[in-house]
C-alpha positions in Angstrom: -13.0 -25.1 -19.6 -16.6 -24.0 -19.5 -17.9 -21.9 -16.7 -19.6 -25.1 -15.4 -16.5 -27.0 -14.8 -14.4 -26.4 -11.5 -10.9 -27.4 -10.4 -10.8 -30.7 -8.4 -11.4 -30.3 -4.7 -13.3 -27.0 -5.2 -17.0 -27.2 -4.7 -19.5 -25.3 -6.8 -20.3 -21.8 -5.4 -17.2 -22.0 -2.9 -16.0 -18.5 -3.6 -14.4 -18.4 -0.4 -11.8 -21.0 -1.0 -8.3 -19.6 -0.9 -7.4 -18.2 -4.2 -4.5 -20.1 -5.9 -1.8 -17.9 -7.6 1.9 -17.8 -8.4 3.7 -14.6 -7.3 7.4 -13.8 -8.5 9.0 -10.7 -6.5 11.9 -8.7 -7.9 13.7 -6.2 -5.9 14.8 -3.3 -8.4 15.5 -0.8 -5.3 15.7 -1.2 -1.6 12.2 0.1 -0.9 10.7 -1.0 -4.1 9.2 -4.6 -5.3 8.0 -5.6 -8.6 5.7 -8.5 -8.5 4.4 -10.5 -11.3 1.1 -12.4 -10.3 -0.3 -15.5 -12.5 -3.7 -16.8 -11.6 -4.6 -20.2 -13.0 -7.3 -20.3 -15.5 -9.2 -22.6 -13.3 -9.4 -20.0 -10.6 -10.9 -17.5 -13.5 -13.5 -20.0 -14.2 -14.4 -20.4 -10.6 -14.9 -16.8 -10.3 -16.9 -16.5 -13.6 -19.2 -19.4 -12.6 -19.9 -17.8 -9.2 -20.8 -14.4 -11.0 -23.1 -16.2 -13.4 -24.7 -18.4 -10.8 -25.7 -15.1 -9.0 -26.7 -13.2 -12.0 -28.8 -15.9 -13.9 -31.8 -16.2 -11.2 -32.3 -12.4 -11.6 -31.4 -11.6 -15.1 -33.8 -9.7 -17.3 -33.5 -10.7 -20.9 -35.8 -9.3 -23.5 -38.6 -12.0 -24.3 -38.1 -14.0 -21.2 -39.5 -13.4 -17.6 -36.9 -12.3 -15.0 -34.5 -15.3 -14.2 -36.1 -17.5 -16.8 -33.6 -16.9 -19.8 -31.4 -19.6 -20.7 -27.8 -19.5 -19.0 -26.0 -19.4 -22.4 -28.0 -16.4 -23.5 -27.4 -14.6 -20.2 -23.5 -15.3 -20.5 -23.7 -13.8 -24.0 -25.7 -10.7 -23.2 -23.8 -9.9 -19.8 -20.3 -11.2 -20.9 -18.6 -7.5 -20.7 -20.1 -6.8 -17.4 -19.4 -10.0 -15.8 -15.9 -10.1 -17.2 -15.1 -6.7 -15.6 -16.7 -7.6 -12.3 -14.6 -10.8 -12.0 -11.4 -8.9 -13.1 -12.1 -6.5 -10.0 -12.8 -9.5 -7.9 -9.5 -11.3 -8.8 -7.4 -8.2 -8.5 -8.8 -7.4 -5.2 -8.6 -10.8 -3.6 -5.1 -11.5 -4.9 -3.7 -8.1 -3.6 -5.4 -8.9 -0.2 -3.6 -12.5 -0.2 -0.3 -11.1 -1.2 -0.6 -8.6 1.4 -1.2 -11.2 4.0 1.2 -13.8 2.7 4.3 -11.6 1.3 7.4 -11.1 3.4 7.5 -7.4 2.8 5.6 -4.6 4.4 3.9 -2.3 1.6 3.7 1.5 2.5 1.9 2.5 -0.7 -0.8 1.4 -3.0 0.1 -0.9 -5.8 1.0 0.8 -8.9 -0.9 -0.2 -11.9 -3.4 1.0 -14.5 -6.5 -0.8 -13.9 -8.0 -0.2 -17.4 -4.9 -1.5 -19.1 -5.3 -4.9 -17.3 -7.4 -7.4 -19.4 -8.9 -10.8 -18.3 -8.1 -13.1 -21.3 -10.8 -15.4 -22.5 -8.4 -18.3 -22.5 -5.5 -19.1 -20.4 -4.1 -17.9 -17.1 -4.6 -14.4 -15.9 -1.4 -12.5 -15.6 -0.7 -9.0 -14.3 2.1 -7.1 -12.7 2.6 -4.0 -10.4 5.2 -2.2 -8.4 4.7 -1.2 -4.7 6.8 0.6 -2.2 7.9 -1.4 0.9 9.4 -0.8 4.2 13.2 -1.5 4.0 14.5 -4.7 5.5 16.9 -4.3 8.5 17.6 -6.0 11.8 15.6 -4.4 14.6 18.0 -2.6 17.0 18.2 -3.3 20.8 15.6 -1.1 22.5 16.4 -1.8 26.2 18.6 0.2 28.6 19.4 3.0 26.5 21.1 6.0 28.4 19.0 9.3 27.6 18.7 12.8 29.1 15.2 14.3 29.5 14.9 18.0 29.3 12.7 19.4 32.0 11.4 23.0 31.4 9.8 24.9 34.5 6.9 27.1 33.4 6.6 30.3 35.2 3.8 32.7 35.7 5.8 35.2 33.5 5.8 32.6 30.7 2.0 32.5 30.9 1.7 36.4 30.9 4.0 36.6 27.9 2.0 34.1 26.0 -1.3 35.7 26.9 0.0 39.0 25.7 0.9 37.3 22.4 -2.5 35.8 22.3 -4.4 38.9 23.0 -2.7 41.0 20.3 -4.5 39.0 17.7 -7.8 40.3 19.0 -6.8 43.8 19.8 -8.3 46.7 18.0 -6.3 47.7 14.8 -6.2 50.9 12.8 -4.2 52.1 9.9 -1.6 54.7 10.4 0.3 57.1 8.3 3.1 57.3 10.9 6.6 55.4 10.3 6.2 51.6 11.2 7.8 50.2 14.3 8.5 46.8 15.6 5.3 45.1 16.7 3.2 46.8 13.9 1.5 44.7 11.2 2.0 45.7 7.4 0.0 44.7 4.6 2.4 44.2 1.8 3.0 42.8 -1.6 6.3 41.6 -3.2 8.0 41.1 -6.5 11.0 38.9 -6.4 13.5 39.3 -9.3 16.8 37.8 -10.3 18.9 39.8 -12.8 15.8 42.1 -13.4 13.7 39.3 -14.5 10.3 38.6 -12.2 10.4 35.1 -10.8 7.2 35.4 -8.8 4.8 38.0 -7.4 3.3 37.7 -4.0 -0.4 39.0 -3.6 -1.3 40.9 -0.4 -0.3 39.3 2.9 -0.6 40.7 6.4 2.6 40.2 8.3 4.1 41.1 11.8 7.2 43.5 11.5 9.7 41.3 13.1 13.4 40.6 12.3 13.0 37.7 9.8 10.3 36.9 7.2 10.4 33.5 6.0 9.0 32.0 2.8 8.5 28.4 1.8 11.8 28.4 0.0 13.7 31.4 1.3 14.4 33.8 4.1 14.7 37.5 4.5 16.9 38.0 7.5 17.0 41.7 7.1 13.2 42.4 6.8 13.0 43.9 10.3 15.9 46.4 9.7 14.6 46.9 6.2 10.8 47.9 7.0 11.2 49.9 10.5 10.3 53.4 9.5 8.4 52.6 6.3 5.2 54.3 5.5 1.9 53.6 3.7 2.6 53.5 -0.1 6.4 53.2 0.1 8.5 50.5 -1.5 11.7 49.0 -0.1 14.0 46.5 -1.8 16.0 43.9 0.1 17.5 40.5 -0.4 16.1 37.1 0.2 18.3 33.8 0.3 17.0 30.9 -1.4 17.1 27.7 0.8 19.5 24.8 0.6 16.4 22.6 0.2 14.9 24.4 -2.9 14.0 22.2 -5.6 16.0 24.1 -8.3 19.5 22.8 -7.2 21.4 25.8 -9.1 19.4 28.4 -7.3 20.2 27.1 -3.7 21.9 29.6 -1.4 21.8 32.4 -4.0 20.3 35.9 -3.4 17.2 37.2 -5.0 15.9 40.7 -5.2 12.6 41.5 -3.2 10.7 44.7 -3.6 8.1 44.9 -0.9 5.2 47.4 -1.4 3.4 48.5 1.7 -0.2 48.7 1.2 -1.0 49.7 4.9 0.8 50.1 8.4 -1.4 48.6 10.9 -1.2 49.6 14.5 -2.6 47.4 17.1 -3.8 47.9 20.8 -4.6 45.0 23.2 -8.1 44.5 24.2 -9.4 44.8 27.7 -10.4 41.5 29.6 -14.0 42.5 30.0 -16.4 39.8 30.8 -18.1 40.2 27.4 -14.6 40.1 25.7 -13.8 36.8 27.5 -17.3 35.4 26.6 -16.9 36.2 23.0 -13.3 35.1 23.1 -13.9 31.5 24.1 -16.8 31.6 26.6 -14.4 31.8 29.5 -15.8 32.9 32.8 -12.9 34.7 34.3 -9.3 35.8 33.3 -8.0 32.9 35.4 -9.9 30.3 33.2 -8.1 32.0 30.1 -4.7 31.9 31.8 -5.4 28.1 32.8 -6.2 27.7 29.0 -2.8 29.6 28.0 -1.0 27.5 30.5 -2.3 24.2 29.2 -1.2 25.2 25.7 2.3 26.0 27.0 2.5 22.8 28.8 1.7 20.7 25.8 4.4 22.6 23.9 6.8 21.9 26.7 5.8 18.4 26.5 6.1 18.3 22.9 9.7 19.4 23.0 10.6 17.0 25.7 9.1 14.3 23.5 11.0 15.5 20.5 14.3 15.6 22.4 13.7 12.2 23.6 12.8 10.9 20.2 15.9 12.5 18.7 18.1 10.7 21.1 16.3 7.4 20.7 16.3 7.3 17.0 19.8 8.6 16.9 20.7 5.5 18.7 18.7 3.2 16.9 19.4 4.3 13.5 23.0 4.0 14.1 22.7 0.2 14.0 19.9 0.1 11.3 21.7 0.5 7.8 19.5 0.9 4.9 19.2 3.2 1.9 16.1 5.2 0.9 15.5 5.9 -2.8 15.4 9.8 -3.5 12.1 9.2 -5.3 10.6 7.8 -2.1 11.6 10.6 0.0 10.5 13.2 -2.6 7.0 11.5 -2.7 6.7 11.3 1.1 7.5 14.8 1.6 4.0 16.2 1.6 2.6 13.4 3.6 5.4 14.0 6.5 4.6 17.7 6.4 0.9 17.1 7.2 1.7 14.5 9.9 4.2 17.1 11.4 1.4 19.7 11.3 -1.1 17.3 13.0 1.3 16.7 15.6 2.2 20.5 16.2 -1.8 21.2 16.4 -2.3 18.7 19.2 0.7 20.0 21.1 -0.8 23.4 21.4 1.0 25.6 18.9 -0.6 28.6 17.1 -0.9 28.6 13.4 1.5 31.3 13.3 4.2 29.1 15.0 3.2 26.2 12.6 3.9 28.2 9.5 7.3 29.2 10.7 8.0 25.3 11.6 6.7 24.4 8.1 8.8 26.8 6.4 12.0 25.7 8.2 11.2 22.0 7.2 10.4 22.9 3.7 13.5 24.6 3.3 15.4 21.6 4.0 12.8 19.2 2.9 14.8 16.3 1.5 16.9 15.7 4.8 13.9 16.4 7.0 12.0 13.8 5.2 14.6 11.4 4.9 15.4 11.4 8.5 11.7 11.4 9.4 11.2 8.1 7.3 14.1 6.6 8.8 12.7 7.1 12.3 9.2 6.0 11.2 10.6 2.7 9.5 12.4 1.7 12.8 9.7 2.6 15.1 6.9 1.0 13.0 8.9 -2.5 12.9 9.3 -2.0 16.7 5.6 -1.5 17.2 4.8 -4.5 14.9 7.1 -6.7 16.9 6.1 -5.4 20.3 2.4 -5.4 19.2 2.0 -1.5 20.0 -1.1 -0.1 18.1 -3.6 2.7 18.1 -7.0 1.9 19.8 -10.0 4.1 19.5 -9.4 5.6 22.8 -6.2 6.9 21.6 -7.9 8.4 18.6 -10.4 9.9 21.0 -7.7 11.6 23.2 -5.9 13.1 20.3 -8.9 14.3 18.5 -10.2 15.8 21.8 -6.9 17.8 22.3 -7.2 19.2 18.9 -10.8 20.1 19.5 -10.0 21.8 22.8 -7.3 24.0 21.4 -9.5 25.0 18.6 -12.9 25.3 20.6 -14.4 22.9 18.1 -16.7 20.0 18.6 -14.9 16.8 18.5 -17.1 15.3 16.1 -16.5 18.0 13.6 -12.7 17.7 14.0 -12.9 13.8 13.4 -15.2 14.4 10.4 -12.5 16.9 8.9 -9.5 14.5 9.6 -11.4 11.6 8.1 -12.4 13.7 5.0 -8.6 14.9 4.5 -7.3 11.3 4.8 -5.3 12.3 7.9 -6.7 9.5 10.2 -3.7 7.3 9.0 -1.2 10.1 9.9 -2.9 10.4 13.1 -2.5 6.7 13.8 1.3 6.8 12.8 1.7 9.7 15.3 0.1 7.8 18.2 2.0 4.6 17.6 5.4 6.3 17.3 4.7 8.1 20.4 3.7 5.0 22.2 7.1 3.1 21.0 9.1 6.0 22.1 7.4 6.1 25.7 7.8 2.3 25.8 11.5 2.6 24.9 12.1 5.4 27.5 10.4 3.6 30.3 13.0 0.8 29.7 15.9 3.3 29.5 18.3 5.0 32.1 17.0 8.4 32.1 18.8 11.6 33.6 16.6 14.7 34.0 18.3 18.0 33.1 16.5 21.4 33.7 16.5 23.6 30.7 15.3 27.0 30.4 13.1 27.7 27.1 14.2 30.8 25.3 11.2 33.0 25.4 12.1 34.7 22.2 12.3 31.4 20.3 10.3 31.9 17.0 9.1 35.5 18.1 11.5 37.3 15.9 10.4 35.5 12.6 6.9 35.4 10.7 6.3 33.0 8.0 4.3 33.1 4.7 3.5 30.1 2.4 4.9 31.5 -1.0 7.5 29.9 -3.2 9.9 32.6 -4.4 11.0 30.7 -7.3 7.8 29.5 -8.8 4.1 29.7 -8.5 3.3 26.2 -7.6 0.8 25.6 -4.9 2.5 26.2 -1.6 -0.1 25.0 0.7 1.8 21.9 1.8 -0.3 21.5 4.9 -3.8 21.2 5.4 -5.9 24.2 5.7 -5.6 25.9 9.1 -8.8 24.6 11.0 -7.6 24.0 14.4 -6.0 27.1 15.5 -4.4 27.1 19.1 -6.4 30.0 20.0 -10.0 30.4 21.4 -12.4 30.8 18.7 -14.5 34.1 18.7 -17.0 32.5 16.4 -17.4 29.4 18.6 -20.7 28.2 19.4 -22.3 29.8 22.6 -21.7 26.8 24.9 -18.3 25.4 25.2 -19.3 22.5 27.3 -21.9 21.6 24.6 -19.3 21.8 21.9 -16.9 19.6 23.6 -19.2 16.7 24.5 
């Protein structure tokens, strides 16, 4: 068939007519589909004709005025470029049509090598690809669940303790040659060994002298006991325990020697709340305004814990009736994505970067189980969202970004730009939708409020470092810390203008 002949029923130049194709779908795994697509030759010729029809009137061919060269000469000279463009158009249009018409919901981009796919000169156009999909299961009943809602009472004492912790970050600091005590900071390096063989070396890190030091794949539970009394220049050797979620299975649960070298012992003193300090801290007009800021962060943290508790109860009830398997490869690939989503949620909920580091290390140390549980929850909540037509709108995005911006004293436009640049808007959308679904379910549930008291020491006895003890791979499993929960000392002079 030449480029001037078209299939019956399709008018010349009608590129918007539905693409005729044949699709065969195989299910090699529960969450994987292998798809073979065949596009008839007539459709290939239709796309070729459209491309040449648009090119010929403007084509510049030596010896001819623009648009005056014979069609056959244009087709010969621009053949390779046109074929590549048509291949791209056919792939894009067919994938779009498959997405709209398929009985499955894709959760990843199609896996195929664009360069290896060739558009044949004769015959049908055939290509194949694999794509990860949401598992198929019956949507569980969501009405009338019996839930218990934890209610925390936030006191002035809670605010004062949190304020003290915040102010420590901005106090004066001086190296001291005195023995280290709890509450000091240490500038340390560390060498990790097993049977005398060096596994990794950690460069200088500034850490709080607390009971436990956590790493991305290990914990040192005796860090405080080990380091109290240490002086500048001294070494201390202790043990770290490799987490049960470490990639190297043979190392899980094993002890590794850790030799800490103390570069400096740093002693802090809290700053005075002078008018100038409050201004520099975050353009606060008074101590009361600063306390309100801290109270707001604590309220969001309490709200987060409440939502997570309800979410845990809801998903436990829902997942009990939704039976599906998750391939280990899918869980492994989704681990980083899930971490990024959790960090985004922590940041909008008022947690500091130090707290987030601790959360992330805990998640990483049991990454497979944490990710598998999160994926199960996501698939169920996403299916409910589709059936109930729950989605995120622009006002939802604005509200979420405003929370992050307020916590970091950053302009909302800057926060949004960073989220878009890092590809996290999709994670933000999932976060919004899942929270809306949980809220919808809890509104239809039988809820009993239960007063709880948050342990004020929770997380205070741990300090987290992003470092893998077992290898030197990139440990930055979460986005760079840009939206700290603390006021920004380098913020622009007008908080009001920044938040417009």
